[in-house]
Each structure stands twice: as C-alpha cells, then as structure tokens.
DRENMIPA-152595 format. One record per residue: residue in three letters; x, y, z of N, C-alpha, C, O, CB in turn. Coordinates in steps of 0.05 Angstrom, whole numbers, plus 5000, padded with zeros to 4 digits. Atoms other than C-alpha are relative to their C-alpha. Glycine has a CB too. Layout:
BEGIN
<r aa="ALA" n_X="X" n_Y="Y" n_Z="Z" ca_X="X" ca_Y="Y" ca_Z="Z" c_X="X" c_Y="Y" c_Z="Z" o_X="X" o_Y="Y" o_Z="Z" cb_X="X" cb_Y="Y" cb_Z="Z"/>
...
This chain:
BEGIN
<r aa="MET" n_X="5007" n_Y="5010" n_Z="5026" ca_X="6445" ca_Y="1993" ca_Z="4623" c_X="5009" c_Y="5020" c_Z="4979" o_X="5005" o_Y="5044" o_Z="4983" cb_X="4970" cb_Y="4994" cb_Z="4998"/>
<r aa="LEU" n_X="4991" n_Y="4983" n_Z="5022" ca_X="6475" ca_Y="2021" ca_Z="4559" c_X="4982" c_Y="4996" c_Z="4976" o_X="4976" o_Y="4973" o_Z="4968" cb_X="5029" cb_Y="4995" cb_Z="4993"/>
<r aa="ILE" n_X="5017" n_Y="5001" n_Z="5024" ca_X="6431" ca_Y="2037" ca_Z="4499" c_X="5015" c_Y="5012" c_Z="4977" o_X="5024" o_Y="5035" o_Z="4980" cb_X="4972" cb_Y="5014" cb_Z="5004"/>
<r aa="LYS" n_X="4986" n_Y="4990" n_Z="5023" ca_X="6464" ca_Y="2045" ca_Z="4431" c_X="4981" c_Y="5017" c_Z="4983" o_X="4959" o_Y="5010" o_Z="4977" cb_X="5010" cb_Y="4977" cb_Z="4983"/>
<r aa="ILE" n_X="5015" n_Y="4981" n_Z="5017" ca_X="6441" ca_Y="2105" ca_Z="4389" c_X="5011" c_Y="4998" c_Z="4973" o_X="5036" o_Y="5001" o_Z="4969" cb_X="5002" cb_Y="5029" cb_Z="5011"/>
<r aa="SER" n_X="4989" n_Y="5005" n_Z="5028" ca_X="6447" ca_Y="2094" ca_Z="4314" c_X="5008" c_Y="5026" c_Z="4986" o_X="5025" o_Y="5024" o_Z="4968" cb_X="4979" cb_Y="4986" cb_Z="4984"/>
<r aa="LYS" n_X="4994" n_Y="4975" n_Z="5015" ca_X="6450" ca_Y="2168" ca_Z="4291" c_X="5017" c_Y="5018" c_Z="5017" o_X="5008" o_Y="5040" o_Z="5024" cb_X="4974" cb_Y="5013" cb_Z="4993"/>
<r aa="ALA" n_X="4983" n_Y="4985" n_Z="4983" ca_X="6508" ca_Y="2193" ca_Z="4332" c_X="5009" c_Y="5027" c_Z="4988" o_X="5014" o_Y="5047" o_Z="5002" cb_X="5025" cb_Y="4984" cb_Z="5008"/>
<r aa="THR" n_X="4990" n_Y="4975" n_Z="5013" ca_X="6529" ca_Y="2246" ca_Z="4280" c_X="4978" c_Y="5021" c_Z="5002" o_X="4985" o_Y="5045" o_Z="5002" cb_X="5007" cb_Y="4994" cb_Z="4969"/>
<r aa="GLU" n_X="5022" n_Y="4980" n_Z="4997" ca_X="6461" ca_Y="2280" ca_Z="4288" c_X="4995" c_Y="5007" c_Z="5029" o_X="4979" o_Y="5026" o_Z="5034" cb_X="4975" cb_Y="4989" cb_Z="4987"/>
<r aa="ASN" n_X="5004" n_Y="4995" n_Z="4971" ca_X="6464" ca_Y="2279" ca_Z="4364" c_X="5025" c_Y="5009" c_Z="5014" o_X="5031" o_Y="4999" o_Z="5036" cb_X="4988" cb_Y="4975" cb_Z="5014"/>
<r aa="GLU" n_X="4976" n_Y="4989" n_Z="4988" ca_X="6529" ca_Y="2316" ca_Z="4378" c_X="5020" c_Y="4977" c_Z="5008" o_X="5033" o_Y="4978" o_Z="5029" cb_X="4994" cb_Y="5018" cb_Z="5024"/>
<r aa="ASN" n_X="4983" n_Y="5023" n_Z="4996" ca_X="6568" ca_Y="2250" ca_Z="4373" c_X="4994" c_Y="4983" c_Z="5025" o_X="5011" o_Y="4969" o_Z="5035" cb_X="5028" cb_Y="5009" cb_Z="5002"/>
<r aa="VAL" n_X="5008" n_Y="5017" n_Z="4977" ca_X="6529" ca_Y="2218" ca_Z="4431" c_X="4992" c_Y="4973" c_Z="4989" o_X="4974" o_Y="4971" o_Z="4972" cb_X="4977" cb_Y="5013" cb_Z="5017"/>
<r aa="GLU" n_X="5005" n_Y="5027" n_Z="5011" ca_X="6530" ca_Y="2143" ca_Z="4417" c_X="4985" c_Y="4983" c_Z="5019" o_X="4972" o_Y="4964" o_Z="5010" cb_X="5026" cb_Y="4987" cb_Z="4994"/>
<r aa="PHE" n_X="5013" n_Y="5017" n_Z="4980" ca_X="6503" ca_Y="2114" ca_Z="4482" c_X="4984" c_Y="5015" c_Z="5020" o_X="4990" o_Y="5039" o_Z="5025" cb_X="5020" cb_Y="4982" cb_Z="5014"/>
<r aa="LEU" n_X="5014" n_Y="4990" n_Z="4976" ca_X="6453" ca_Y="2127" ca_Z="4537" c_X="5005" c_Y="4982" c_Z="5023" o_X="5001" o_Y="4958" o_Z="5022" cb_X="4969" cb_Y="5003" cb_Z="4994"/>
<r aa="PHE" n_X="4995" n_Y="5014" n_Z="4976" ca_X="6474" ca_Y="2106" ca_Z="4606" c_X="4975" c_Y="5003" c_Z="5018" o_X="4970" o_Y="5025" o_Z="5029" cb_X="5026" cb_Y="5009" cb_Z="5014"/>
<r aa="CYS" n_X="5025" n_Y="4999" n_Z="4985" ca_X="6409" ca_Y="2088" ca_Z="4643" c_X="5003" c_Y="4986" c_Z="5026" o_X="5015" o_Y="4965" o_Z="5028" cb_X="4977" cb_Y="4987" cb_Z="4983"/>
<r aa="VAL" n_X="4999" n_Y="5011" n_Z="4973" ca_X="6401" ca_Y="2075" ca_Z="4717" c_X="4972" c_Y="4999" c_Z="5010" o_X="4957" o_Y="5019" o_Z="5007" cb_X="5019" cb_Y="5016" cb_Z="5019"/>
<r aa="ILE" n_X="5027" n_Y="5004" n_Z="4989" ca_X="6338" ca_Y="2048" ca_Z="4749" c_X="5003" c_Y="4991" c_Z="5029" o_X="5015" o_Y="4971" o_Z="5035" cb_X="4983" cb_Y="4979" cb_Z="4983"/>
<r aa="ASP" n_X="5001" n_Y="5008" n_Z="4972" ca_X="6328" ca_Y="2047" ca_Z="4825" c_X="4975" c_Y="4984" c_Z="5004" o_X="4953" o_Y="4995" o_Z="5003" cb_X="5001" cb_Y="5026" cb_Z="5019"/>
<r aa="CYS" n_X="5024" n_Y="5018" n_Z="4998" ca_X="6282" ca_Y="1988" ca_Z="4836" c_X="4984" c_Y="5006" c_Z="5025" o_X="4960" o_Y="5000" o_Z="5026" cb_X="5009" cb_Y="4971" cb_Z="5001"/>
<r aa="TYR" n_X="5014" n_Y="4995" n_Z="4975" ca_X="6264" ca_Y="2010" ca_Z="4907" c_X="4982" c_Y="5024" c_Z="4998" o_X="4958" o_Y="5023" o_Z="5005" cb_X="5020" cb_Y="5004" cb_Z="5023"/>
<r aa="THR" n_X="5016" n_Y="4975" n_Z="5003" ca_X="6240" ca_Y="2081" ca_Z="4891" c_X="4987" c_Y="5002" c_Z="4973" o_X="4970" o_Y="5019" o_Z="4968" cb_X="5018" cb_Y="5025" cb_Z="5005"/>
<r aa="LYS" n_X="5009" n_Y="4999" n_Z="5028" ca_X="6226" ca_Y="2067" ca_Z="4818" c_X="5008" c_Y="5025" c_Z="4985" o_X="4994" o_Y="5035" o_Z="4967" cb_X="4970" cb_Y="4996" cb_Z="4999"/>
<r aa="TYR" n_X="4989" n_Y="4976" n_Z="5013" ca_X="6268" ca_Y="2127" ca_Z="4799" c_X="5018" c_Y="4992" c_Z="4977" o_X="5036" o_Y="4975" o_Z="4981" cb_X="5016" cb_Y="5017" cb_Z="5021"/>
<r aa="ALA" n_X="4984" n_Y="5007" n_Z="5024" ca_X="6299" ca_Y="2123" ca_Z="4729" c_X="5012" c_Y="5025" c_Z="4989" o_X="4998" o_Y="5046" o_Z="4988" cb_X="4984" cb_Y="4985" cb_Z="4979"/>
<r aa="THR" n_X="4987" n_Y="4978" n_Z="5013" ca_X="6348" ca_Y="2169" ca_Z="4695" c_X="5021" c_Y="4990" c_Z="4979" o_X="5031" o_Y="4968" o_Z="4982" cb_X="5014" cb_Y="5019" cb_Z="5021"/>
<r aa="CYS" n_X="4980" n_Y="5007" n_Z="5022" ca_X="6394" ca_Y="2169" ca_Z="4633" c_X="5019" c_Y="5023" c_Z="4996" o_X="5012" o_Y="5047" o_Z="4999" cb_X="4985" cb_Y="4994" cb_Z="4973"/>
<r aa="MET" n_X="4979" n_Y="4981" n_Z="5006" ca_X="6459" ca_Y="2205" ca_Z="4617" c_X="5011" c_Y="4994" c_Z="4973" o_X="5016" o_Y="4970" o_Z="4967" cb_X="5022" cb_Y="5000" cb_Z="5022"/>
<r aa="PRO" n_X="4988" n_Y="5005" n_Z="5026" ca_X="6487" ca_Y="2214" ca_Z="4547" c_X="5030" c_Y="4994" c_Z="5003" o_X="5044" o_Y="5007" o_Z="5018" cb_X="4996" cb_Y="5023" cb_Z="4980"/>
<r aa="LEU" n_X="4972" n_Y="5006" n_Z="5001" ca_X="6555" ca_Y="2182" ca_Z="4533" c_X="5010" c_Y="5000" c_Z="4972" o_X="4996" o_Y="4992" o_Z="4954" cb_X="5006" cb_Y="4973" cb_Z="5013"/>
<r aa="LYS" n_X="4988" n_Y="4999" n_Z="5027" ca_X="6601" ca_Y="2193" ca_Z="4474" c_X="5015" c_Y="4974" c_Z="4994" o_X="5021" o_Y="4968" o_Z="4971" cb_X="5019" cb_Y="5024" cb_Z="4996"/>
<r aa="GLY" n_X="4987" n_Y="5026" n_Z="5003" ca_X="6635" ca_Y="2125" ca_Z="4485" c_X="4991" c_Y="4982" c_Z="5022" o_X="4974" o_Y="4990" o_Z="5038" cb_X="5032" cb_Y="5003" cb_Z="4999"/>
<r aa="ARG" n_X="5008" n_Y="5018" n_Z="4979" ca_X="6630" ca_Y="2066" ca_Z="4530" c_X="5024" c_Y="4990" c_Z="5017" o_X="5025" o_Y="4966" o_Z="5023" cb_X="4984" cb_Y="4977" cb_Z="4989"/>
<r aa="THR" n_X="4977" n_Y="5007" n_Z="4982" ca_X="6694" ca_Y="2066" ca_Z="4571" c_X="4990" c_Y="5000" c_Z="5028" o_X="4970" o_Y="5012" o_Z="5035" cb_X="5023" cb_Y="5019" cb_Z="4996"/>
<r aa="SER" n_X="5007" n_Y="5001" n_Z="4971" ca_X="6693" ca_Y="2051" ca_Z="4645" c_X="5002" c_Y="5028" c_Z="5013" o_X="4987" o_Y="5034" o_Z="5032" cb_X="5017" cb_Y="4980" cb_Z="5015"/>
<r aa="LYS" n_X="4997" n_Y="4973" n_Z="4988" ca_X="6716" ca_Y="2122" ca_Z="4660" c_X="4976" c_Y="5017" c_Z="4994" o_X="4966" o_Y="5031" o_Z="5012" cb_X="5026" cb_Y="5014" cb_Z="4990"/>
<r aa="GLN" n_X="5024" n_Y="4985" n_Z="5007" ca_X="6658" ca_Y="2153" ca_Z="4623" c_X="4975" c_Y="4990" c_Z="5015" o_X="4959" o_Y="5006" o_Z="5024" cb_X="4995" cb_Y="4998" cb_Z="4969"/>
<r aa="ALA" n_X="5022" n_Y="5011" n_Z="4985" ca_X="6609" ca_Y="2106" ca_Z="4657" c_X="5001" c_Y="5008" c_Z="5029" o_X="4981" o_Y="5014" o_Z="5042" cb_X="4999" cb_Y="4970" cb_Z="4997"/>
<r aa="ALA" n_X="4996" n_Y="4992" n_Z="4972" ca_X="6638" ca_Y="2122" ca_Z="4725" c_X="4993" c_Y="5029" c_Z="5004" o_X="4980" o_Y="5036" o_Z="5024" cb_X="5029" cb_Y="4994" cb_Z="5009"/>
<r aa="GLU" n_X="5007" n_Y="4971" n_Z="4998" ca_X="6632" ca_Y="2197" ca_Z="4713" c_X="4970" c_Y="5004" c_Z="4998" o_X="4958" o_Y="5020" o_Z="5013" cb_X="5014" cb_Y="5016" cb_Z="4977"/>
<r aa="ALA" n_X="5029" n_Y="4998" n_Z="5003" ca_X="6560" ca_Y="2189" ca_Z="4690" c_X="4986" c_Y="4990" c_Z="5026" o_X="4967" o_Y="5003" o_Z="5035" cb_X="4990" cb_Y="4983" cb_Z="4975"/>
<r aa="MET" n_X="5012" n_Y="5010" n_Z="4975" ca_X="6544" ca_Y="2148" ca_Z="4752" c_X="5004" c_Y="5020" c_Z="5023" o_X="4986" o_Y="5024" o_Z="5040" cb_X="5012" cb_Y="4972" cb_Z="5008"/>
<r aa="LYS" n_X="4994" n_Y="4980" n_Z="4979" ca_X="6577" ca_Y="2200" ca_Z="4797" c_X="4981" c_Y="5024" c_Z="4997" o_X="4971" o_Y="5035" o_Z="5017" cb_X="5030" cb_Y="5008" cb_Z="4998"/>
<r aa="LYS" n_X="5019" n_Y="4977" n_Z="5004" ca_X="6535" ca_Y="2256" ca_Z="4765" c_X="4972" c_Y="4992" c_Z="5008" o_X="4958" o_Y="5009" o_Z="5020" cb_X="5000" cb_Y="5008" cb_Z="4970"/>
<r aa="ILE" n_X="5026" n_Y="5009" n_Z="4993" ca_X="6472" ca_Y="2215" ca_Z="4774" c_X="4996" c_Y="4999" c_Z="5031" o_X="4976" o_Y="5008" o_Z="5041" cb_X="4995" cb_Y="4973" cb_Z="4988"/>
<r aa="LEU" n_X="5001" n_Y="5002" n_Z="4971" ca_X="6487" ca_Y="2200" ca_Z="4848" c_X="5000" c_Y="5027" c_Z="5013" o_X="4986" o_Y="5031" o_Z="5033" cb_X="5022" cb_Y="4982" cb_Z="5010"/>
<r aa="LEU" n_X="4999" n_Y="4974" n_Z="4988" ca_X="6505" ca_Y="2272" ca_Z="4863" c_X="4975" c_Y="5017" c_Z="4995" o_X="4970" o_Y="5036" o_Z="5010" cb_X="5025" cb_Y="5014" cb_Z="4991"/>
<r aa="ALA" n_X="5025" n_Y="4986" n_Z="5007" ca_X="6440" ca_Y="2296" ca_Z="4831" c_X="4977" c_Y="4991" c_Z="5018" o_X="4957" o_Y="5005" o_Z="5020" cb_X="4993" cb_Y="4995" cb_Z="4970"/>
<r aa="LEU" n_X="5022" n_Y="5009" n_Z="4982" ca_X="6398" ca_Y="2255" ca_Z="4880" c_X="4998" c_Y="5018" c_Z="5024" o_X="5017" o_Y="5027" o_Z="5035" cb_X="5005" cb_Y="4970" cb_Z="5009"/>
<r aa="ASN" n_X="5004" n_Y="4983" n_Z="4977" ca_X="6367" ca_Y="2295" ca_Z="4935" c_X="4980" c_Y="4986" c_Z="5019" o_X="4956" o_Y="4984" o_Z="5011" cb_X="4989" cb_Y="5028" cb_Z="4991"/>
<r aa="PRO" n_X="4974" n_Y="4999" n_Z="4987" ca_X="6380" ca_Y="2273" ca_Z="4989" c_X="5018" c_Y="4978" c_Z="4990" o_X="5009" o_Y="4957" o_Z="4980" cb_X="4997" cb_Y="4998" cb_Z="5031"/>
<r aa="VAL" n_X="4980" n_Y="5020" n_Z="5008" ca_X="6444" ca_Y="2235" ca_Z="4974" c_X="4997" c_Y="4976" c_Z="5018" o_X="4997" o_Y="4980" o_Z="5043" cb_X="5030" cb_Y="5012" cb_Z="5000"/>
<r aa="PRO" n_X="5002" n_Y="5024" n_Z="4982" ca_X="6437" ca_Y="2163" ca_Z="4999" c_X="5026" c_Y="4997" c_Z="5016" o_X="5048" o_Y="5001" o_Z="5006" cb_X="4994" cb_Y="4975" cb_Z="4983"/>
<r aa="LYS" n_X="4977" n_Y="5005" n_Z="4983" ca_X="6482" ca_Y="2147" ca_Z="5058" c_X="5012" c_Y="4972" c_Z="4996" o_X="5036" o_Y="4968" o_Z="4999" cb_X="4992" cb_Y="5004" cb_Z="5029"/>
<r aa="VAL" n_X="4990" n_Y="5028" n_Z="5004" ca_X="6487" ca_Y="2072" ca_Z="5043" c_X="4991" c_Y="4992" c_Z="4972" o_X="4968" o_Y="4996" o_Z="4964" cb_X="4988" cb_Y="4981" cb_Z="5022"/>
<r aa="GLN" n_X="5006" n_Y="5011" n_Z="5026" ca_X="6490" ca_Y="2041" ca_Z="4974" c_X="5007" c_Y="4970" c_Z="5001" o_X="5030" o_Y="4962" o_Z="5003" cb_X="5017" cb_Y="5015" cb_Z="4977"/>
<r aa="ASN" n_X="4997" n_Y="5029" n_Z="4999" ca_X="6479" ca_Y="1966" ca_Z="4974" c_X="5000" c_Y="4988" c_Z="4973" o_X="4981" o_Y="4992" o_Z="4957" cb_X="4978" cb_Y="4989" cb_Z="5017"/>
<r aa="THR" n_X="4998" n_Y="5012" n_Z="5026" ca_X="6502" ca_Y="1927" ca_Z="4914" c_X="4995" c_Y="4970" c_Z="5002" o_X="5000" o_Y="4955" o_Z="4983" cb_X="5027" cb_Y="5005" cb_Z="4986"/>
<r aa="PHE" n_X="5005" n_Y="5028" n_Z="4996" ca_X="6483" ca_Y="1859" ca_Z="4943" c_X="4975" c_Y="4991" c_Z="4985" o_X="4954" o_Y="5004" o_Z="4987" cb_X="4997" cb_Y="4994" cb_Z="5031"/>
<r aa="VAL" n_X="5023" n_Y="5010" n_Z="5015" ca_X="6437" ca_Y="1819" ca_Z="4898" c_X="4994" c_Y="4971" c_Z="5009" o_X="5012" o_Y="4955" o_Z="5010" cb_X="5006" cb_Y="5001" cb_Z="4969"/>
<r aa="LEU" n_X="5008" n_Y="5028" n_Z="4992" ca_X="6398" ca_Y="1757" ca_Z="4920" c_X="4998" c_Y="4982" c_Z="4977" o_X="4992" o_Y="4958" o_Z="4980" cb_X="4974" cb_Y="5000" cb_Z="5015"/>
C-alpha cells in the first residue's frame, strides 16, 4: 500500500510511505519512498524482507 504525504518538502522530499502488512503474523512496517517507481518499491520490499528475522523460506502470493 502506498500512502501519499502532502508535505514532502518538510520531510526530506519523502512523498510516499510503502506499507506492508503480514496478515498471518499481523506484522506491519512502512518504508519512506521519494517516488513511486517500481524500482523504488522493489528496493523497499527487499529491505523489508531482509529485515525479517528469521527470513521466510517460502513466500506465497496466492490469494483465494
């Protein structure tokens, strides 16, 4: 989920928050983004996944 921040000039040009919620463990985290390109979102997701301890072995993206 991306959340738009209206005062980017006051927040070191951060315009968006990239938020991830794990519904199984109810773990939520957000990363600041200066833009909303796919490369920036992928880097933020990579940082979030690498910060998990322990790193999950299987990531299922199947939705019922």
